[in-house]
N, C-alpha and C positions, 0 to 999 in steps of 0.2 A: 555477460549471462552465464550462470553456473551450468555445469553439465548435468544432464539427467541422470539420476540414480536409479539403478535396478535392485530389486530383491535377487539374490543369487541362491542356488541350491546345489547340493550335491547330486551325483548320479541316481540316488534313490529318492530324489525331490525333497529332501529335507532342507529347510531353510538354514543357511549358514552365514548370512550377513548381506551387505549391499555393496555395490561397485558401480562406478561411473560407466556409462554406456560404452565409451571407448575401451575401457579396460575389459568389460565383459566380452566384447567382440574381439579384442586382441588376444585374450587368454582362453576363449572358448568356455566361458562360465556359463552354466545353466541358468536360464531366466524364463519368465512367462510371458505369453503373448496372447492377444485376442484377435481371432479371424472372424469375419462376417461375410459370406457370400450372398449377393442378391440374385434373385430369379424372377422372371415374369412369365405369364402365359402368352405365347405368340398368337397370331392370328389363326395359325393352323391347329391351335390347341396344345402344341408342344412346348416344352420348357425352353426358355431362353436364359442362359447365364451371363451375367454381367461380370466383367473383370476389368482391372485396370492396367495401364502401363506405368510403371514407376518412373519417376523422373530421372534425369541423366546424372544428377549429382547425389544420389543416394550413397549412403555409406556401405550398404550391402545390396548386391543384385541390381544396380542400376540399369534402366532402360528395359527391363524384363516384364512380360505380363505376369500378373499376380492377382491375389485375392482382391474382391471388390473393395473392401476396406479392412484395415488391420493396424495393429499397434501394439508396442510394448506396454507391459504393466510397470509404471513407475514404482519405486519403493513405497510400500504401504498401501498400494492400490489393490482392488479386486477386479474381477471381470465386469461387475456392475459399473464400475468407475470407467472402464475402458470402452463401453458402448458409446462414449463421447466421440470416438474415432469416426463414427458414421457421420456425426454432424460436422466435425472439423474437415474430413476429406471430402464429403459429399454434400454437405448441407442437409442431410437427413436426419431429423429429430425423431428418435424412437426410444423405447425403454428395453431392458432386458427381457421382460415378460413377453414382449411381442416377437421375440426371436425364438427360432426353433433350434435346440441343441443338437449338434451333428457328432459330437465326440471330442475326445482328448487325444492330441497327436504329439509324439516326440520326434524331433527332427533335428539333423546336424548338417551343416553346410559350411564350406569354406571357399575362399576365392580372393580376389583382389579388386578393390574399388577405390577410385581416386588415388591409385598408386599405393594403397595401404592394403596389407594382408589382413584378412578377418577369419575368424573360425565362429560361426554363429550356432549356438546350441539352445533350442527353444522347446518348451512345453507349451502347447497351444490349445486354448479352448475354442472350438470351432462352432459357428452358428450359421443358420440360413435366415433369410428374410425375404418374403414374397412381396413384390411392388408391382405396381401397374405403370410404372414410369420407364420410358426408354433412356439411354445413356445421355442423350443430348439435353435432357431436362434437369440435370444435376448441376450443383455449383461445385466445381473441383477446385480442391486446394494446390495451387501450382507448385508449392514447395514439396509436394508429395507425388502428385500425379500429373503425367503428361497427356493422358487421355483415358476415356472410358468406353468400353466396347461390349458387344454382346454376340453370342453365337448359339446355335442350337445345341442343347445338352447331349443329344445322340451323337452329333458330329463330334463334339469335344470328347466323348467317350471313346469314339473310334480312333481319334487321334492319340489318346493316352494308352489305348490297347495295342498301338501299332498297326491298326487296320487302314490308317489313313495318313498320308504324309503332310497334308496341310488342310486347314479349315479357313473359310473366309468369313470375316467378322464385319459388322457395321457398328458405327458408334460416333463419338465426337473427340476432337483433339484441341488442346490449348494452343493457340497461335502466339506469336511473339508479344502480342498486345494483351495476352491473357483471356481472349475470347474464345468461346467453344465454337469450332467449325466441323459440321457434320462431315463424316467420312464413310465410304463403304468399300467392299472388296479388299479388306486389309487381309493379308496373308498372315495366318498364325500357324507356326510349326512348334512341335514338341519342344525344340531347344530354345524357343522364344519365352518359354514360361520359366519362372524361377525353378531351378533344378530341385525337385523333390522325388521321393519314391512315388512312382506313378500310381501306386495303391492309394495314397492320399487322394489324388485328384479323382481317381475312378469312384472311390467311396463317397467323396463329396457330391460329385456330379449326379451319381445314382440317387443319392438322398434329396438333392435339389429337385430332380425329376419328379420325385414322388410328392414334393411339397405342393406342387401346382396341379 
């Protein structure tokens, strides 16, 4: 199977060509991604943010908590094409028009995954989607996700602002047979999330709280 190609960009976001995924991550080439955060109204009327745990064999940030659904734009794709990530990762069919735009973010990250060093430079179009479904009701793509969780938006904001050391989430995790198993009392700390400028998480969680 041929390796996925990305459109790549210079530091001013001008398109300069294409590169295989592995090269883009090895050389820190700028590329575009799609982020979509799901949120639902809890029984108390507050916002509940859904977020995933990346599977252990991802090529960047394995086993970290992350955006509900996200993905890279392959060469020639637009954000409208990337909405497919919601169906692929969660089994949720929707359209771009049903999503709420939350802004464009630039981020740089580096680390080691599967013994390989990476430098990830992304320009991300970020969206929100209001759902009435809990984590245990989705179909998770096991090649991407190990679990799906939810926690109160206000608590997650406290975590990102350094006002709390831990937040407890509930959700569902895939077992060895690929079945979803409900879980509760999952401890979530700041360092468990994909490392980003906390201003990203704060801005997104504040916006999601307004959506519901």
